[in-house]
VMD Tcl script that builds the backbone (N, CA, C; Angstrom):
set m [mol new atoms 258]
animate dup $m
set s [atomselect $m all]
$s set {name element resname resid chain x y z} {
  {N N MET 1 A 99.552 143.902 101.986}
  {CA C MET 1 A 98.504 143.307 101.218}
  {C C MET 1 A 98.773 141.828 100.968}
  {N N TRP 2 A 100.026 141.459 100.751}
  {CA C TRP 2 A 100.366 140.070 100.437}
  {C C TRP 2 A 100.870 139.297 101.651}
  {N N CYS 3 A 100.759 139.854 102.837}
  {CA C CYS 3 A 101.382 139.222 104.000}
  {C C CYS 3 A 100.684 137.925 104.419}
  {N N ASP 4 A 99.419 137.735 104.129}
  {CA C ASP 4 A 98.696 136.541 104.562}
  {C C ASP 4 A 98.447 135.544 103.432}
  {N N THR 5 A 99.104 135.697 102.315}
  {CA C THR 5 A 98.821 134.825 101.178}
  {C C THR 5 A 99.385 133.422 101.365}
  {N N ALA 6 A 100.385 133.240 102.200}
  {CA C ALA 6 A 100.974 131.916 102.397}
  {C C ALA 6 A 100.243 131.110 103.457}
  {N N LYS 7 A 99.369 131.734 104.203}
  {CA C LYS 7 A 98.643 131.029 105.253}
  {C C LYS 7 A 97.532 130.170 104.660}
  {N N MET 8 A 97.218 129.084 105.341}
  {CA C MET 8 A 96.162 128.197 104.889}
  {C C MET 8 A 94.805 128.816 105.210}
  {N N PRO 9 A 93.891 128.855 104.234}
  {CA C PRO 9 A 92.566 129.431 104.515}
  {C C PRO 9 A 91.796 128.566 105.505}
  {N N ARG 10 A 91.237 129.179 106.529}
  {CA C ARG 10 A 90.517 128.455 107.576}
  {C C ARG 10 A 89.042 128.781 107.520}
  {N N LEU 11 A 88.223 127.767 107.736}
  {CA C LEU 11 A 86.782 127.960 107.782}
  {C C LEU 11 A 86.359 128.217 109.227}
  {N N ILE 12 A 86.527 127.218 110.081}
  {CA C ILE 12 A 86.243 127.339 111.512}
  {C C ILE 12 A 87.304 126.525 112.239}
  {N N GLY 13 A 88.119 127.172 113.050}
  {CA C GLY 13 A 89.143 126.469 113.824}
  {C C GLY 13 A 90.120 125.725 112.928}
  {N N PRO 14 A 90.270 124.400 113.130}
  {CA C PRO 14 A 91.248 123.651 112.339}
  {C C PRO 14 A 90.727 123.200 110.980}
  {N N VAL 15 A 89.500 123.538 110.641}
  {CA C VAL 15 A 88.893 123.074 109.392}
  {C C VAL 15 A 89.365 123.965 108.245}
  {N N ASP 16 A 89.973 123.342 107.250}
  {CA C ASP 16 A 90.452 124.050 106.074}
  {C C ASP 16 A 89.269 124.519 105.236}
  {N N ALA 17 A 89.343 125.718 104.698}
  {CA C ALA 17 A 88.222 126.273 103.920}
  {C C ALA 17 A 88.010 125.505 102.624}
  {N N ARG 18 A 89.060 124.860 102.099}
  {CA C ARG 18 A 88.907 124.103 100.859}
  {C C ARG 18 A 88.099 122.827 101.057}
  {N N VAL 19 A 87.868 122.455 102.300}
  {CA C VAL 19 A 87.052 121.282 102.599}
  {C C VAL 19 A 85.569 121.593 102.362}
  {N N SER 20 A 85.243 122.864 102.191}
  {CA C SER 20 A 83.851 123.224 101.957}
  {C C SER 20 A 83.327 122.651 100.643}
  {N N VAL 21 A 84.212 122.124 99.791}
  {CA C VAL 21 A 83.778 121.447 98.565}
  {C C VAL 21 A 82.909 120.248 98.918}
  {N N PHE 22 A 83.246 119.543 99.980}
  {CA C PHE 22 A 82.437 118.410 100.420}
  {C C PHE 22 A 81.044 118.873 100.840}
  {N N PHE 23 A 80.980 120.012 101.492}
  {CA C PHE 23 A 79.675 120.553 101.865}
  {C C PHE 23 A 78.871 120.933 100.630}
  {N N MET 24 A 79.547 121.462 99.607}
  {CA C MET 24 A 78.850 121.830 98.367}
  {C C MET 24 A 78.291 120.597 97.655}
  {N N VAL 25 A 79.020 119.480 97.720}
  {CA C VAL 25 A 78.516 118.239 97.131}
  {C C VAL 25 A 77.222 117.837 97.817}
  {N N TRP 26 A 77.201 117.933 99.134}
  {CA C TRP 26 A 75.987 117.581 99.872}
  {C C TRP 26 A 74.868 118.588 99.587}
  {N N ALA 27 A 75.217 119.871 99.458}
  {CA C ALA 27 A 74.196 120.893 99.210}
  {C C ALA 27 A 73.556 120.728 97.831}
  {N N LEU 28 A 74.326 120.234 96.854}
  {CA C LEU 28 A 73.775 120.056 95.518}
  {C C LEU 28 A 72.939 118.789 95.396}
  {N N HIS 29 A 73.268 117.778 96.198}
  {CA C HIS 29 A 72.519 116.517 96.138}
  {C C HIS 29 A 72.276 116.048 97.574}
  {N N MET 30 A 71.225 116.565 98.182}
  {CA C MET 30 A 70.962 116.269 99.588}
  {C C MET 30 A 70.365 114.885 99.758}
  {N N SER 31 A 71.158 114.023 100.364}
  {CA C SER 31 A 70.680 112.708 100.774}
  {C C SER 31 A 71.555 112.272 101.942}
  {N N TRP 32 A 71.133 111.233 102.614}
  {CA C TRP 32 A 71.896 110.764 103.764}
  {C C TRP 32 A 73.253 110.223 103.336}
  {N N ASP 33 A 73.311 109.588 102.174}
  {CA C ASP 33 A 74.586 109.043 101.702}
  {C C ASP 33 A 75.606 110.142 101.450}
  {N N THR 34 A 75.192 111.200 100.745}
  {CA C THR 34 A 76.144 112.273 100.477}
  {C C THR 34 A 76.480 113.057 101.744}
  {N N LEU 35 A 75.568 113.100 102.700}
  {CA C LEU 35 A 75.888 113.735 103.979}
  {C C LEU 35 A 76.990 112.966 104.692}
  {N N TYR 36 A 76.891 111.641 104.731}
  {CA C TYR 36 A 77.918 110.824 105.386}
  {C C TYR 36 A 79.248 110.924 104.662}
  {N N ILE 37 A 79.217 110.928 103.334}
  {CA C ILE 37 A 80.461 111.068 102.561}
  {C C ILE 37 A 81.089 112.437 102.813}
  {N N SER 38 A 80.273 113.470 102.853}
  {CA C SER 38 A 80.769 114.822 103.101}
  {C C SER 38 A 81.360 114.952 104.501}
  {N N LEU 39 A 80.673 114.418 105.492}
  {CA C LEU 39 A 81.195 114.475 106.860}
  {C C LEU 39 A 82.486 113.684 107.008}
  {N N ALA 40 A 82.566 112.533 106.343}
  {CA C ALA 40 A 83.800 111.749 106.388}
  {C C ALA 40 A 84.946 112.514 105.744}
  {N N GLY 41 A 84.689 113.173 104.619}
  {CA C GLY 41 A 85.723 113.972 103.965}
  {C C GLY 41 A 86.171 115.134 104.818}
  {N N ILE 42 A 85.223 115.803 105.457}
  {CA C ILE 42 A 85.562 116.920 106.332}
  {C C ILE 42 A 86.402 116.452 107.514}
  {N N VAL 43 A 86.035 115.321 108.111}
  {CA C VAL 43 A 86.796 114.800 109.257}
  {C C VAL 43 A 88.209 114.394 108.833}
  {N N VAL 44 A 88.318 113.688 107.703}
  {CA C VAL 44 A 89.643 113.237 107.250}
  {C C VAL 44 A 90.541 114.425 106.943}
  {N N PHE 45 A 90.032 115.393 106.203}
  {CA C PHE 45 A 90.868 116.524 105.831}
  {C C PHE 45 A 91.040 117.530 106.955}
  {N N SER 46 A 90.287 117.410 108.039}
  {CA C SER 46 A 90.532 118.225 109.223}
  {C C SER 46 A 91.593 117.594 110.111}
  {N N ILE 47 A 91.741 116.278 110.034}
  {CA C ILE 47 A 92.746 115.578 110.833}
  {C C ILE 47 A 94.139 115.682 110.216}
  {N N LEU 48 A 94.221 115.814 108.906}
  {CA C LEU 48 A 95.518 115.847 108.215}
  {C C LEU 48 A 96.487 116.903 108.750}
  {N N PRO 49 A 96.066 118.145 109.040}
  {CA C PRO 49 A 97.033 119.130 109.555}
  {C C PRO 49 A 97.660 118.734 110.894}
  {N N TYR 50 A 96.981 117.931 111.697}
  {CA C TYR 50 A 97.573 117.491 112.958}
  {C C TYR 50 A 98.777 116.584 112.726}
  {N N PHE 51 A 98.799 115.908 111.585}
  {CA C PHE 51 A 99.928 115.055 111.239}
  {C C PHE 51 A 100.956 115.786 110.384}
  {N N GLY 52 A 100.749 117.063 110.121}
  {CA C GLY 52 A 101.686 117.860 109.350}
  {C C GLY 52 A 101.562 117.684 107.845}
  {N N ILE 53 A 100.417 117.211 107.386}
  {CA C ILE 53 A 100.203 116.991 105.961}
  {C C ILE 53 A 99.213 118.041 105.466}
  {N N SER 54 A 99.623 118.807 104.451}
  {CA C SER 54 A 98.705 119.796 103.900}
  {C C SER 54 A 97.741 119.124 102.933}
  {N N LEU 55 A 96.687 119.834 102.592}
  {CA C LEU 55 A 95.684 119.301 101.685}
  {C C LEU 55 A 96.283 119.043 100.305}
  {N N THR 56 A 97.167 119.929 99.858}
  {CA C THR 56 A 97.827 119.764 98.564}
  {C C THR 56 A 98.692 118.518 98.548}
  {N N ASN 57 A 99.461 118.303 99.601}
  {CA C ASN 57 A 100.307 117.113 99.667}
  {C C ASN 57 A 99.486 115.838 99.770}
  {N N ALA 58 A 98.354 115.901 100.424}
  {CA C ALA 58 A 97.487 114.724 100.517}
  {C C ALA 58 A 96.947 114.347 99.139}
  {N N PHE 59 A 96.530 115.349 98.348}
  {CA C PHE 59 A 96.059 115.062 96.997}
  {C C PHE 59 A 97.175 114.519 96.122}
  {N N ARG 60 A 98.386 115.049 96.277}
  {CA C ARG 60 A 99.530 114.534 95.515}
  {C C ARG 60 A 99.817 113.083 95.881}
  {N N TRP 61 A 99.728 112.766 97.173}
  {CA C TRP 61 A 99.998 111.403 97.622}
  {C C TRP 61 A 98.952 110.441 97.068}
  {N N VAL 62 A 97.683 110.864 97.080}
  {CA C VAL 62 A 96.612 110.006 96.573}
  {C C VAL 62 A 96.768 109.774 95.073}
  {N N THR 63 A 97.055 110.837 94.322}
  {CA C THR 63 A 97.233 110.656 92.884}
  {C C THR 63 A 98.455 109.826 92.563}
  {N N GLN 64 A 99.502 109.922 93.376}
  {CA C GLN 64 A 100.690 109.099 93.164}
  {C C GLN 64 A 100.379 107.640 93.448}
  {N N LYS 65 A 99.569 107.357 94.451}
  {CA C LYS 65 A 99.182 105.983 94.755}
  {C C LYS 65 A 98.288 105.398 93.674}
  {N N ILE 66 A 97.441 106.224 93.078}
  {CA C ILE 66 A 96.551 105.754 92.018}
  {C C ILE 66 A 97.321 105.516 90.722}
  {N N SER 67 A 98.197 106.450 90.353}
  {CA C SER 67 A 98.859 106.380 89.053}
  {C C SER 67 A 100.114 105.519 89.056}
  {N N GLY 68 A 100.734 105.316 90.188}
  {CA C GLY 68 A 101.964 104.536 90.238}
  {C C GLY 68 A 103.170 105.437 90.415}
  {N N LYS 69 A 104.335 104.823 90.595}
  {CA C LYS 69 A 105.532 105.603 90.899}
  {C C LYS 69 A 106.180 106.221 89.668}
  {N N HIS 70 A 106.070 105.573 88.513}
  {CA C HIS 70 A 106.761 106.066 87.329}
  {C C HIS 70 A 105.809 106.871 86.466}
  {N N LEU 71 A 106.087 108.166 86.344}
  {CA C LEU 71 A 105.305 109.026 85.472}
  {C C LEU 71 A 106.218 109.526 84.367}
  {N N SER 72 A 105.866 109.243 83.141}
  {CA C SER 72 A 106.682 109.653 82.008}
  {C C SER 72 A 106.483 111.130 81.728}
  {N N ALA 73 A 107.578 111.824 81.479}
  {CA C ALA 73 A 107.512 113.249 81.181}
  {C C ALA 73 A 107.495 113.501 79.682}
  {N N GLY 74 A 107.447 112.481 78.889}
  {CA C GLY 74 A 107.429 112.647 77.446}
  {C C GLY 74 A 108.539 111.839 76.796}
  {N N ASP 75 A 108.942 112.248 75.620}
  {CA C ASP 75 A 110.003 111.554 74.894}
  {C C ASP 75 A 111.344 111.754 75.595}
  {N N PRO 76 A 112.209 110.744 75.561}
  {CA C PRO 76 A 113.561 110.923 76.089}
  {C C PRO 76 A 114.326 111.972 75.275}
  {N N SER 77 A 115.324 112.558 75.889}
  {CA C SER 77 A 116.032 113.659 75.244}
  {C C SER 77 A 116.747 113.229 73.980}
  {N N TRP 78 A 117.248 111.984 73.902}
  {CA C TRP 78 A 117.967 111.575 72.699}
  {C C TRP 78 A 117.041 111.450 71.493}
  {N N LYS 79 A 115.784 111.108 71.722}
  {CA C LYS 79 A 114.840 111.065 70.609}
  {C C LYS 79 A 114.520 112.481 70.131}
  {N N TYR 80 A 114.403 113.411 71.065}
  {CA C TYR 80 A 114.129 114.796 70.692}
  {C C TYR 80 A 115.294 115.374 69.911}
  {N N LYS 81 A 116.516 115.116 70.382}
  {CA C LYS 81 A 117.709 115.641 69.692}
  {C C LYS 81 A 117.847 115.057 68.294}
  {N N ALA 82 A 117.502 113.778 68.119}
  {CA C ALA 82 A 117.581 113.177 66.810}
  {C C ALA 82 A 116.516 113.767 65.876}
  {N N ARG 83 A 115.380 114.104 66.407}
  {CA C ARG 83 A 114.308 114.646 65.593}
  {C C ARG 83 A 114.600 116.081 65.164}
  {N N VAL 84 A 115.223 116.857 66.063}
  {CA C VAL 84 A 115.510 118.256 65.765}
  {C C VAL 84 A 116.769 118.384 64.917}
  {N N GLY 85 A 117.704 117.504 65.099}
  {CA C GLY 85 A 118.928 117.546 64.305}
  {C C GLY 85 A 120.130 118.085 65.056}
  {N N PHE 86 A 120.152 117.968 66.363}
  {CA C PHE 86 A 121.305 118.418 67.139}
  {C C PHE 86 A 122.438 117.443 67.021}
}
mol reanalyze $m
mol bondsrecalc $m
mol representation Tube
mol addrep $m
């Protein structure tokens, strides 16, 4: 039952099924502009597996480029220890 859970969901051939979100955007707002944006998204995310990049890693890379290299995880440990009383 769980043997195929690690495989990438496919729509048609090399097209990832998660790319169908672009088609849904076009289906909800049909215009030539959204059709071109949807087709561009489908083409870009269909080409990524040929370079060995998964859709998840591509989104991580894009968010890292937008947000920057340093992401704070919260207060440093010494501030937490001082607040708790360790």
